[in-house]
Phi, psi and omega in degrees: 000324179295314179299320177296319176297316179297316179294313181298317182289317180296313180288329177295317177294322178297315181302311177302313181300316180287333175292322175293324183297333179296328179288339183267009175100004175298147175298126189295332183295313181295316177297319181290326175297316180294321177297321180297314178301311183298313180297322178297318180295320175300312178303308179300313182292323181296321177294319180291310185286352180275355181293134179196171172240132180239131176257116176240192185293325185270332185176196182260132174246121182252112182257109176253168182301328181251316181244148174245130180250131172245114185242116177295148182309319184292347176264357179272118182262332182204139177231127180202175177248126179283179185295341176265003175090015179268144174285136179228122177247121184250128177275170178298335178274015181062030177268123178268128179240128184246107178296128180298327182300337179236052186268023174066105182228172176297322178296323180294334180294329183271320186274322181078032183292327181294314182294323174298319178297318182298317183295318183290321178292320178297320178296322178293321177296323182287329178290153173287116183244164175292120181262011175283174177106207183300138182268346178223160177297148182236141174234126179221166180287143174283138185240081171272101190301319180298313177299315183293322176299319181287328176294321178294318174303321176301311179298321182294316182294322177295314180301309179298320180296328179280334183272314185290132176249140179293000000 
């Protein structure tokens, strides 16, 4: 979350600065191109840094950059860490889901966040949980509103940069 806030703030200030510079006589094409790049960087980073695993009363929610998986606890057959240190959650239908937030990194080898996540998920599976709710796993598109708004802003800036003549 901290990395996401730093990237959003930094590139947001740059976008605002270049937007203001167009009123001071800067060529609009250059400023619009930089604004598009900054908004694109925000959109990309917000999607990546938004990846996480959430344990709620009904099941495990895996938020990846493109898809979000909601898996009721009774459909989780196995939770483990692979040899590269990535978290792997396997459903009863033998579908392996790999959360991007625990995709095995050099830092994880020192911190051990994947092993901690495996232990917490296994503990949640062992607890008696509310089994009401969705009867099957659900996959839907992830909706990070800030990232999507910045992606739309990127497209608008690119189109304006191509249309606007100095």
